[in-house]
C-alpha positions in Angstrom: 0.0 0.0 0.0 1.6 3.3 -1.1 2.1 5.9 1.6 1.5 9.6 0.6 3.3 12.4 2.3 2.4 15.9 1.2 0.6 14.4 -1.8 3.6 12.5 -3.2 3.0 8.9 -4.1 6.0 6.8 -3.4 4.8 3.8 -5.5 7.0 2.9 -8.4 6.2 4.5 -11.7 4.7 2.2 -14.3 6.6 1.3 -17.4 6.5 3.6 -20.4 6.2 2.4 -23.9 4.9 -0.7 -25.6 2.7 -2.0 -22.8 0.7 1.2 -22.3 -2.3 2.4 -24.3 -2.2 5.8 -25.9 -5.0 8.1 -24.9 -6.4 10.1 -27.8 -7.5 13.7 -27.3 -11.2 14.1 -27.0 -13.4 16.6 -28.8 -14.7 19.2 -26.3 -18.2 19.3 -27.7 -19.0 15.5 -28.1 -16.5 13.9 -25.7 -15.6 11.5 -28.4 -12.1 10.8 -29.5 -10.8 13.4 -31.9 -11.6 12.6 -35.5 -8.8 11.9 -38.0 -7.0 9.1 -39.6 -7.1 5.7 -38.1 -3.9 4.7 -36.3 -3.4 2.1 -39.0 -3.4 4.7 -41.8 0.0 5.7 -43.1 0.6 8.8 -45.2 3.6 8.8 -47.5 4.9 12.0 -49.1 5.8 12.3 -52.7 9.5 12.5 -51.9 9.3 9.3 -49.8 7.6 7.6 -52.8 10.4 8.8 -55.1 13.0 7.5 -52.7 11.3 4.2 -52.5 11.1 3.9 -56.3 14.8 4.9 -56.6 15.8 2.3 -54.0 13.9 -0.4 -55.9 15.5 0.7 -59.2 18.9 0.4 -57.6 18.1 -3.0 -56.2 17.1 -4.2 -59.6 20.4 -3.1 -61.2 23.1 -5.8 -61.4 26.0 -5.4 -59.0 28.5 -5.7 -61.8 28.2 -4.0 -65.3 29.2 -7.1 -67.3 29.3 -5.1 -70.5 31.8 -2.7 -69.1 33.9 -5.5 -67.6 34.0 -7.2 -71.0 35.1 -3.9 -72.7 37.9 -3.4 -70.3 39.0 -7.1 -70.5 39.2 -6.8 -74.3 41.1 -3.6 -74.1 43.6 -5.1 -71.6 44.1 -8.2 -73.8 44.7 -6.0 -76.9 47.0 -3.6 -75.0 44.8 -0.6 -75.8 43.6 0.1 -72.3 45.2 3.4 -71.2 45.8 4.0 -67.5 45.7 7.7 -66.6 47.6 8.0 -63.3 46.5 11.7 -62.8 42.8 10.7 -63.2 43.2 7.7 -60.9 44.8 10.0 -58.2 42.1 12.6 -58.6 39.3 10.0 -58.2 41.0 8.5 -55.1 41.3 12.0 -53.5 37.7 12.7 -54.3 36.6 9.4 -52.7 38.8 10.2 -49.6 37.1 13.6 -49.2 33.7 12.1 -49.6 34.4 9.5 -46.9 35.7 12.0 -44.4 32.1 13.2 -43.7 31.3 9.8 -42.2 32.4 9.2 -38.6 34.6 6.2 -37.9 34.4 3.9 -34.8 38.1 3.5 -34.9 39.7 6.6 -36.4 43.2 5.5 -35.8 43.0 2.3 -37.9 41.1 4.0 -40.7 43.5 6.9 -41.0 46.8 5.7 -42.5 48.4 9.1 -41.5 48.1 8.0 -37.8 49.8 4.6 -38.2 52.5 4.0 -35.7 51.8 7.1 -33.6 
């Protein structure tokens, strides 16, 4: 039995979350629950639909462009494939800059400049 001193109830607070029902606001004139969409209704914005469509399109694409692989393989076999070191370096630097925006769990191991320090 909880004891109350100065209006404070010392009983433990009930759990919050999944086991508790949500009370809907009531209409002041009728006392009924406020009208609106059912809790099961979901509204998806146009942008969300576009993102979902794009995600599906990406899922449908093959992981490897077999045509491009065949073209490069043929060029390598013929000796006509040209490697442009400056372009490769620029692309690697661009990738490095893009990856810097993502936090790392272990920044020392992912940053070769910190090796051995």
